[in-house]
N, CA, C and O atoms as a DFTB+ gen file, in Angstrom:
552 C
 N C O
     1  1       9.961      11.775       6.441
     2  2       8.630      12.251       6.034
     3  2       7.883      10.683       5.855
     4  3       8.560       9.678       5.638
     5  1       6.494      10.660       5.975
     6  2       5.943       9.488       5.520
     7  2       5.462       9.742       3.681
     8  3       5.474      10.779       3.017
     9  1       5.139       8.567       3.358
    10  2       5.126       8.676       1.795
    11  2       4.133       9.687       1.347
    12  3       4.286      10.448       0.392
    13  1       3.121       9.621       2.115
    14  2       1.847      10.563       1.707
    15  2       2.211      11.811       1.565
    16  3       1.815      12.410       0.566
    17  1       3.034      12.474       2.516
    18  2       3.462      13.681       2.626
    19  2       4.136      13.811       1.228
    20  3       3.856      14.777       0.518
    21  1       5.014      12.862       0.818
    22  2       5.459      13.063      -0.728
    23  2       4.561      13.370      -1.825
    24  3       4.701      14.144      -2.772
    25  1       3.641      12.627      -1.508
    26  2       2.659      12.718      -2.493
    27  2       1.724      13.914      -2.291
    28  3       1.052      14.253      -3.265
    29  1       1.638      14.374      -1.517
    30  2       0.735      15.520      -1.211
    31  2       1.626      16.815      -2.071
    32  3       1.141      17.733      -2.732
    33  1       2.991      16.530      -1.810
    34  2       4.012      17.522      -2.160
    35  2       3.844      17.436      -3.394
    36  3       3.942      18.547      -3.915
    37  1       3.624      16.579      -4.154
    38  2       4.067      15.926      -5.635
    39  2       2.790      16.586      -6.237
    40  3       2.806      17.282      -7.252
    41  1       1.498      16.245      -5.381
    42  2       0.252      17.039      -6.667
    43  2       0.361      18.579      -6.037
    44  3      -0.477      19.344      -6.516
    45  1       1.183      19.115      -5.123
    46  2       1.102      20.667      -4.938
    47  2       1.899      21.268      -6.097
    48  3       1.499      22.265      -6.698
    49  1       3.353      20.459      -6.475
    50  2       3.921      21.059      -7.209
    51  2       3.517      20.529      -9.037
    52  3       3.959      21.091     -10.039
    53  1       2.762      19.557      -9.016
    54  2       2.139      19.322     -10.415
    55  2       1.524      20.412     -10.736
    56  3       1.851      21.081     -11.716
    57  1       0.148      20.844      -9.607
    58  2      -0.617      21.998      -9.766
    59  2       0.279      23.555     -10.268
    60  3      -0.027      24.390     -11.119
    61  1       1.094      23.503      -9.627
    62  2       2.158      24.690      -9.961
    63  2       2.613      24.472     -11.221
    64  3       2.627      25.453     -11.965
    65  1       3.069      23.210     -11.735
    66  2       3.761      22.688     -12.791
    67  2       2.571      23.453     -14.017
    68  3       2.955      24.094     -14.995
    69  1       1.452      23.257     -13.752
    70  2       0.486      23.376     -14.835
    71  2       0.141      24.627     -15.185
    72  3      -0.351      24.788     -16.302
    73  1       0.267      25.385     -14.595
    74  2      -0.263      26.867     -14.298
    75  2       0.994      27.447     -14.876
    76  3       0.841      28.059     -15.933
    77  1       2.459      27.357     -14.285
    78  2       3.531      27.724     -14.936
    79  2       3.879      27.353     -16.142
    80  3       4.038      28.313     -16.896
    81  1       4.108      26.030     -16.744
    82  2       4.029      25.518     -17.886
    83  2       2.873      26.422     -18.759
    84  3       3.336      27.214     -19.579
    85  1       1.571      26.349     -18.637
    86  2       0.713      27.211     -19.510
    87  2       1.275      28.877     -19.757
    88  3       0.967      29.638     -20.674
    89  1       1.941      29.051     -18.919
    90  2       2.673      30.675     -19.166
    91  2       3.800      30.537     -20.000
    92  3       3.942      31.230     -21.007
    93  1       4.669      29.620     -19.612
    94  2       5.848      29.358     -20.450
    95  2       5.679      29.036     -21.950
    96  3       6.303      29.490     -22.909
    97  1       4.848      28.292     -21.914
    98  2       4.824      27.590     -23.334
    99  2       4.016      28.632     -24.386
   100  3       3.526      28.219     -25.438
   101  1       3.948      29.984     -23.972
   102  2       2.880      30.598     -24.861
   103  2       4.190      31.208     -25.994
   104  3       5.304      31.634     -25.691
   105  1       3.775      31.107     -26.897
   106  2       4.633      31.816     -27.973
   107  2       5.590      30.952     -28.507
   108  3       6.108      31.536     -29.459
   109  1       6.169      29.630     -28.325
   110  2       7.065      29.074     -28.503
   111  2       6.743      27.634     -28.827
   112  3       5.734      27.247     -28.237
   113  1       7.320      26.737     -29.599
   114  2       6.893      25.264     -29.530
   115  2       6.730      24.621     -28.572
   116  3       7.551      24.702     -27.658
   117  1       5.752      23.878     -28.487
   118  2       5.622      23.156     -27.156
   119  2       6.744      21.953     -26.832
   120  3       6.926      21.527     -25.692
   121  1       7.408      21.510     -27.915
   122  2       8.495      20.560     -27.896
   123  2       9.647      21.277     -27.425
   124  3      10.338      20.688     -26.593
   125  1      10.015      22.490     -27.804
   126  2      10.975      23.052     -27.213
   127  2      10.684      23.614     -25.713
   128  3      11.630      23.714     -24.932
   129  1       9.469      23.953     -25.347
   130  2       9.315      24.242     -23.804
   131  2       9.670      23.065     -23.059
   132  3      10.464      23.239     -22.135
   133  1       9.172      21.704     -23.309
   134  2       9.539      20.456     -23.154
   135  2      11.078      20.297     -22.870
   136  3      11.609      19.928     -21.823
   137  1      11.606      20.629     -23.944
   138  2      13.338      20.425     -23.950
   139  2      13.745      21.408     -22.719
   140  3      14.490      20.904     -21.879
   141  1      13.411      22.514     -22.557
   142  2      14.031      23.097     -21.897
   143  2      13.521      22.781     -20.089
   144  3      14.244      22.955     -19.107
   145  1      12.447      22.410     -20.094
   146  2      12.015      21.945     -18.925
   147  2      12.838      20.549     -18.375
   148  3      13.079      20.267     -17.202
   149  1      13.134      19.893     -19.404
   150  2      13.616      18.331     -19.208
   151  2      14.955      18.650     -18.511
   152  3      15.277      17.995     -17.519
   153  1      15.961      19.895     -19.118
   154  2      17.102      20.016     -19.111
   155  2      17.269      20.512     -17.536
   156  3      18.103      20.019     -16.777
   157  1      16.411      21.489     -17.194
   158  2      15.950      21.832     -15.890
   159  2      16.016      20.692     -14.930
   160  3      16.895      20.586     -14.075
   161  1      15.212      19.994     -15.084
   162  2      15.106      18.543     -14.199
   163  2      16.286      17.556     -14.379
   164  3      16.742      16.773     -13.546
   165  1      16.619      17.742     -15.478
   166  2      18.138      16.826     -15.628
   167  2      19.078      17.285     -14.694
   168  3      19.758      16.521     -14.009
   169  1      19.144      18.625     -14.640
   170  2      20.464      19.757     -13.993
   171  2      19.890      19.136     -12.324
   172  3      20.620      18.485     -11.577
   173  1      18.511      19.503     -12.019
   174  2      18.086      19.822     -10.549
   175  2      18.394      18.358     -10.073
   176  3      19.303      18.286      -9.246
   177  1      17.674      16.930     -10.525
   178  2      18.017      15.731     -10.029
   179  2      19.155      15.457     -10.095
   180  3      19.450      14.901      -9.037
   181  1      20.369      15.552     -11.022
   182  2      21.577      15.001     -10.566
   183  2      22.341      16.263      -9.981
   184  3      23.559      16.121     -10.088
   185  1      22.010      17.298      -9.472
   186  2      22.624      17.870      -8.716
   187  2      22.255      17.283      -7.125
   188  3      23.198      17.084      -6.359
   189  1      21.233      17.093      -6.798
   190  2      20.404      16.540      -5.753
   191  2      21.166      14.959      -5.442
   192  3      21.516      14.459      -4.373
   193  1      21.232      14.545      -6.561
   194  2      21.637      12.997      -6.309
   195  2      23.308      12.907      -6.025
   196  3      23.823      12.087      -5.266
   197  1      24.074      13.984      -6.842
   198  2      25.354      13.946      -6.423
   199  2      25.751      14.683      -4.891
   200  3      26.675      14.349      -4.149
   201  1      25.055      15.447      -4.743
   202  2      25.082      15.884      -3.311
   203  2      24.689      14.887      -2.246
   204  3      25.298      15.022      -1.185
   205  1      23.904      14.031      -2.299
   206  2      23.719      13.072      -1.556
   207  2      24.555      11.887      -1.475
   208  3      24.550      11.058      -0.564
   209  1      25.317      11.892      -2.587
   210  2      26.344      10.832      -2.730
   211  2      25.914       9.516      -3.423
   212  3      26.674       8.549      -3.449
   213  1      24.495       9.492      -4.071
   214  2      23.559       8.535      -4.135
   215  2      24.437       8.139      -5.405
   216  3      24.599       6.919      -5.431
   217  1      25.082       8.831      -6.514
   218  2      25.752       8.513      -7.845
   219  2      26.618       7.125      -7.336
   220  3      26.591       6.099      -8.015
   221  1      27.273       7.207      -6.248
   222  2      27.737       5.437      -6.100
   223  2      27.322       4.464      -6.147
   224  3      28.022       3.453      -6.210
   225  1      26.036       4.457      -6.132
   226  2      24.924       3.538      -6.352
   227  2      25.079       3.152      -7.933
   228  3      24.890       1.937      -8.000
   229  1      25.282       3.557      -8.925
   230  2      25.351       3.304     -10.464
   231  2      25.903       2.131     -10.722
   232  3      25.223       1.424     -11.465
   233  1      27.082       1.604     -10.297
   234  2      27.568       0.283     -10.732
   235  2      26.706      -0.628     -10.167
   236  3      26.602      -1.631     -10.873
   237  1      26.024      -0.659      -9.126
   238  2      25.252      -1.771      -8.497
   239  2      23.827      -1.707      -9.642
   240  3      23.177      -2.751      -9.583
   241  1      23.450      -1.008     -10.314
   242  2      22.041      -0.962     -11.111
   243  2      22.305      -2.246     -11.730
   244  3      23.447      -2.574     -12.052
   245  1      21.018      -3.185     -11.956
   246  2      20.752      -3.956     -12.579
   247  2      20.621      -3.884     -13.973
   248  3      20.497      -2.672     -14.147
   249  1      20.559      -4.529     -15.311
   250  2      20.061      -4.502     -16.198
   251  2      18.661      -4.321     -16.231
   252  3      18.049      -3.443     -16.838
   253  1      18.254      -5.137     -15.598
   254  2      16.489      -5.163     -15.418
   255  2      16.045      -3.723     -15.106
   256  3      15.307      -3.026     -15.803
   257  1      16.674      -3.375     -13.840
   258  2      16.353      -1.965     -13.388
   259  2      16.544      -1.054     -14.356
   260  3      15.583      -0.366     -14.699
   261  1      17.739      -0.891     -14.937
   262  2      18.362      -0.032     -15.846
   263  2      16.940       0.055     -16.993
   264  3      16.268       1.070     -17.182
   265  1      16.748      -1.163     -17.595
   266  2      15.887      -1.335     -18.628
   267  2      14.447      -0.291     -18.522
   268  3      13.919       0.494     -19.309
   269  1      14.160      -0.721     -17.194
   270  2      12.604      -0.398     -16.463
   271  2      12.636       1.094     -16.362
   272  3      11.676       1.808     -16.651
   273  1      13.958       1.586     -15.874
   274  2      14.037       3.053     -15.778
   275  2      14.127       3.979     -16.906
   276  3      13.849       5.175     -16.991
   277  1      14.711       2.895     -17.993
   278  2      14.774       3.998     -19.341
   279  2      13.228       3.780     -19.934
   280  3      12.641       4.653     -20.573
   281  1      12.702       2.554     -19.638
   282  2      11.213       2.702     -20.502
   283  2      10.351       3.865     -19.535
   284  3       9.514       4.671     -19.939
   285  1      10.698       3.727     -18.555
   286  2       9.698       4.889     -17.679
   287  2      10.059       6.083     -17.898
   288  3       9.170       6.918     -17.737
   289  1      11.368       6.571     -18.308
   290  2      11.688       7.652     -18.817
   291  2      11.305       7.841     -20.467
   292  3      11.171       8.950     -20.985
   293  1      11.190       6.845     -21.028
   294  2      10.644       7.415     -22.228
   295  2       8.904       7.375     -22.330
   296  3       8.287       8.017     -23.179
   297  1       8.436       6.742     -21.588
   298  2       6.657       7.256     -21.097
   299  2       6.716       8.327     -20.232
   300  3       5.558       8.638     -19.953
   301  1       7.645       9.160     -19.579
   302  2       7.656       9.953     -19.087
   303  2       7.899      11.173     -20.203
   304  3       7.030      12.044     -20.237
   305  1       8.774      11.260     -20.911
   306  2       8.986      12.138     -21.927
   307  2       7.514      12.174     -23.372
   308  3       7.139      13.102     -24.089
   309  1       7.130      10.982     -23.294
   310  2       5.874      11.228     -24.220
   311  2       5.001      11.674     -23.481
   312  3       4.033      12.060     -24.136
   313  1       4.871      11.827     -22.209
   314  2       3.685      12.430     -21.284
   315  2       3.747      13.933     -21.462
   316  3       2.792      14.669     -21.711
   317  1       4.949      14.260     -21.305
   318  2       5.422      15.356     -21.285
   319  2       5.281      16.532     -22.526
   320  3       5.028      17.736     -22.543
   321  1       5.618      15.393     -23.648
   322  2       5.386      16.308     -25.086
   323  2       3.756      16.703     -25.211
   324  3       3.252      17.737     -25.649
   325  1       3.082      15.427     -24.632
   326  2       1.331      15.360     -25.398
   327  2       1.132      16.551     -24.104
   328  3       0.525      17.556     -24.475
   329  1       1.599      16.543     -22.560
   330  2       1.121      17.682     -22.051
   331  2       1.167      19.152     -22.180
   332  3       0.265      19.982     -22.066
   333  1       2.580      19.299     -22.477
   334  2       2.990      20.684     -22.891
   335  2       1.755      20.930     -24.133
   336  3       0.969      21.867     -23.990
   337  1       1.674      20.165     -25.149
   338  2       1.300      20.317     -26.379
   339  2      -0.305      20.690     -26.320
   340  3      -0.903      21.561     -26.952
   341  1      -0.959      19.452     -25.054
   342  2      -2.207      19.746     -24.768
   343  2      -2.445      21.398     -24.432
   344  3      -3.207      22.132     -25.061
   345  1      -1.490      21.839     -23.136
   346  2      -1.441      23.004     -22.537
   347  2      -1.577      24.268     -23.627
   348  3      -2.332      25.235     -23.526
   349  1      -0.591      23.966     -24.733
   350  2      -0.422      25.027     -25.916
   351  2      -1.606      25.326     -26.512
   352  3      -1.762      26.398     -27.098
   353  1      -2.725      24.244     -26.404
   354  2      -3.711      24.268     -27.380
   355  2      -4.906      24.433     -26.463
   356  3      -5.895      24.926     -27.007
   357  1      -5.020      24.099     -25.091
   358  2      -6.465      24.231     -24.277
   359  2      -5.742      25.245     -23.077
   360  3      -4.607      25.721     -23.073
   361  1      -6.720      25.371     -22.180
   362  2      -6.828      25.977     -21.015
   363  2      -6.324      24.969     -20.071
   364  3      -6.681      23.793     -20.133
   365  1      -5.290      25.534     -18.977
   366  2      -4.842      24.475     -17.969
   367  2      -6.029      23.998     -17.161
   368  3      -6.052      22.797     -16.893
   369  1      -7.012      24.758     -16.739
   370  2      -8.060      24.334     -16.036
   371  2      -8.588      22.896     -16.758
   372  3      -9.045      22.029     -16.013
   373  1      -8.535      22.698     -17.931
   374  2      -8.904      21.659     -18.286
   375  2      -8.162      20.606     -18.797
   376  3      -8.685      19.494     -18.862
   377  1      -6.869      20.810     -19.221
   378  2      -6.079      20.074     -19.395
   379  2      -5.168      19.190     -18.093
   380  3      -4.661      18.087     -18.302
   381  1      -5.101      19.801     -16.966
   382  2      -4.457      19.284     -16.151
   383  2      -5.705      18.342     -15.393
   384  3      -5.272      17.296     -14.911
   385  1      -6.767      18.507     -15.273
   386  2      -7.935      17.388     -14.661
   387  2      -7.888      16.236     -15.843
   388  3      -7.990      15.040     -15.570
   389  1      -7.749      16.649     -16.966
   390  2      -7.691      14.905     -18.062
   391  2      -6.425      14.374     -17.559
   392  3      -6.352      13.272     -17.016
   393  1      -5.451      15.135     -17.733
   394  2      -4.109      14.753     -17.089
   395  2      -4.171      13.742     -16.421
   396  3      -3.633      12.661     -16.662
   397  1      -5.014      14.109     -15.297
   398  2      -5.023      13.065     -13.936
   399  2      -5.764      11.884     -14.083
   400  3      -6.005      11.168     -13.111
   401  1      -6.198      11.586     -15.377
   402  2      -7.166      10.411     -15.686
   403  2      -6.212       9.389     -15.773
   404  3      -6.535       8.210     -15.918
   405  1      -4.870       9.841     -15.679
   406  2      -3.755       8.800     -15.524
   407  2      -3.975       7.896     -14.067
   408  3      -3.323       6.902     -13.748
   409  1      -4.953       8.461     -13.378
   410  2      -4.987       7.817     -12.071
   411  2      -5.504       6.463     -11.912
   412  3      -5.075       5.564     -11.188
   413  1      -6.725       6.470     -12.894
   414  2      -7.366       4.945     -13.040
   415  2      -6.620       4.201     -13.819
   416  3      -6.548       3.010     -13.515
   417  1      -5.963       4.621     -14.870
   418  2      -5.165       3.862     -15.612
   419  2      -3.804       3.449     -14.779
   420  3      -3.120       2.577     -15.315
   421  1      -3.433       3.876     -13.776
   422  2      -2.184       3.453     -12.824
   423  2      -2.883       2.476     -11.921
   424  3      -2.250       1.439     -11.725
   425  1      -4.154       2.592     -11.277
   426  2      -4.586       1.585     -10.580
   427  2      -4.778       0.495     -11.030
   428  3      -4.696      -0.519     -10.338
   429  1      -5.084       0.495     -12.328
   430  2      -5.694      -0.630     -13.394
   431  2      -4.256      -1.227     -13.450
   432  3      -4.180      -2.299     -12.851
   433  1      -3.035      -0.774     -14.054
   434  2      -1.792      -1.480     -14.451
   435  2      -1.260      -1.832     -13.160
   436  3      -0.614      -2.880     -13.151
   437  1      -1.383      -1.149     -11.950
   438  2      -0.832      -1.661     -10.688
   439  2      -1.619      -2.859     -10.385
   440  3      -0.956      -3.759      -9.870
   441  1      -2.888      -3.107     -10.577
   442  2      -3.366      -4.193     -10.044
   443  2      -3.160      -5.130     -11.217
   444  3      -3.155      -6.263     -10.736
   445  1      -3.030      -5.177     -12.213
   446  2      -2.822      -6.331     -13.469
   447  2      -1.580      -6.423     -13.382
   448  3      -1.256      -7.611     -13.400
   449  1      -0.517      -5.581     -13.274
   450  2       0.943      -6.080     -13.456
   451  2       1.490      -6.352     -12.181
   452  3       2.138      -7.388     -12.027
   453  1       1.287      -5.424     -11.081
   454  2       2.060      -5.508      -9.911
   455  2       1.310      -6.425      -8.943
   456  3       2.032      -6.817      -8.026
   457  1       0.213      -6.812      -8.913
   458  2      -0.535      -7.505      -8.148
   459  2      -0.983      -6.528      -7.085
   460  3      -1.354      -7.129      -6.077
   461  1      -1.069      -5.211      -6.990
   462  2      -1.172      -4.612      -5.693
   463  2      -3.153      -4.707      -5.760
   464  3      -3.874      -4.884      -6.743
   465  1      -3.471      -4.536      -4.514
   466  2      -4.808      -4.685      -4.128
   467  2      -5.535      -3.609      -4.655
   468  3      -5.109      -2.455      -4.709
   469  1      -6.905      -4.082      -5.139
   470  2      -7.659      -2.662      -5.459
   471  2      -9.069      -2.993      -4.816
   472  3      -9.815      -3.857      -5.277
   473  1      -9.379      -2.164      -3.629
   474  2     -10.623      -2.449      -2.964
   475  2     -11.486      -1.724      -3.396
   476  3     -11.101      -1.007      -4.319
   477  1     -12.942      -1.570      -2.980
   478  2     -14.386      -1.000      -3.358
   479  2     -14.049       0.270      -3.372
   480  3     -14.274       0.947      -4.375
   481  1     -13.409       0.837      -2.176
   482  2     -13.475       1.946      -2.018
   483  2     -12.209       2.567      -2.535
   484  3     -12.343       3.784      -2.412
   485  1     -11.217       2.323      -2.980
   486  2     -10.372       2.657      -4.346
   487  2     -10.994       2.806      -5.306
   488  3     -10.887       3.916      -5.827
   489  1     -11.671       2.057      -5.800
   490  2     -12.612       1.794      -7.163
   491  2     -13.191       3.090      -7.353
   492  3     -12.881       3.944      -8.183
   493  1     -14.481       3.128      -6.062
   494  2     -15.440       4.281      -5.941
   495  2     -14.711       5.702      -5.982
   496  3     -15.006       6.632      -6.733
   497  1     -13.908       5.686      -5.220
   498  2     -12.913       6.960      -5.519
   499  2     -12.496       7.329      -6.464
   500  3     -12.812       8.448      -6.868
   501  1     -11.636       6.528      -7.159
   502  2     -10.851       6.630      -8.389
   503  2     -12.052       6.985      -9.440
   504  3     -11.884       7.883     -10.265
   505  1     -13.409       6.158      -9.368
   506  2     -14.483       6.530     -10.224
   507  2     -14.921       7.751     -10.194
   508  3     -14.926       8.401     -11.240
   509  1     -15.462       8.412      -8.773
   510  2     -15.603      10.087      -8.759
   511  2     -14.529      10.860      -9.250
   512  3     -14.806      11.939      -9.775
   513  1     -13.241      10.465      -9.165
   514  2     -12.042      11.382      -9.684
   515  2     -12.316      11.379     -11.151
   516  3     -12.365      12.479     -11.701
   517  1     -12.512      10.250     -11.903
   518  2     -12.754       9.953     -13.221
   519  2     -13.789      10.984     -13.665
   520  3     -13.535      11.942     -14.396
   521  1     -15.052      10.672     -13.114
   522  2     -15.997      11.581     -13.561
   523  2     -15.946      12.757     -13.331
   524  3     -16.534      13.439     -14.171
   525  1     -15.416      13.365     -12.420
   526  2     -14.900      14.998     -11.944
   527  2     -14.260      15.540     -12.997
   528  3     -14.566      16.586     -13.571
   529  1     -13.257      14.725     -13.273
   530  2     -12.303      14.960     -14.397
   531  2     -12.880      15.203     -15.949
   532  3     -12.371      15.999     -16.738
   533  1     -13.978      14.408     -16.215
   534  2     -14.795      14.386     -17.245
   535  2     -15.628      15.708     -17.471
   536  3     -15.823      16.294     -18.535
   537  1     -16.165      16.097     -15.942
   538  2     -17.051      17.003     -15.960
   539  2     -16.343      18.464     -16.473
   540  3     -16.999      19.449     -16.812
   541  1     -15.163      18.400     -16.458
   542  2     -14.277      19.626     -16.840
   543  2     -14.273      19.981     -18.250
   544  3     -13.878      21.064     -18.679
   545  1     -14.778      18.920     -19.029
   546  2     -14.648      19.006     -20.447
   547  2     -15.617      20.322     -21.077
   548  3     -15.338      20.957     -22.095
   549  1     -16.697      20.522     -20.280
   550  2     -17.780      21.391     -20.860
   551  2     -18.145      22.420     -19.825
   552  3     -19.017      23.255     -20.065
């Protein structure tokens, strides 16, 4: 499958995640909810990796790659903790759009750090998405 199919699947699962997480975070601490979710993801991801034989690539991982994966994991953990707390305190229909403000930040960081192109069409599209997310506040 092409990358965009996986990206659309990701968006669909992310939408489902917001609704299911909102239902699951009721009545328990948000950090505990995040911990439970993380264990499920850990088991799920390792099961797939082991089933596909990808674990054999572990010795070939460079220190630089490992460092960036660890830093990405820390950023993901912090994001999930904040997301679950936001879901606990606010409606999913408002939390999820604000969470998607990561899009303009991602494009900016990809432009500055990874030197990925940023076209005027992307800029307009992301601006419209950001404005739409902000309009969900009230």
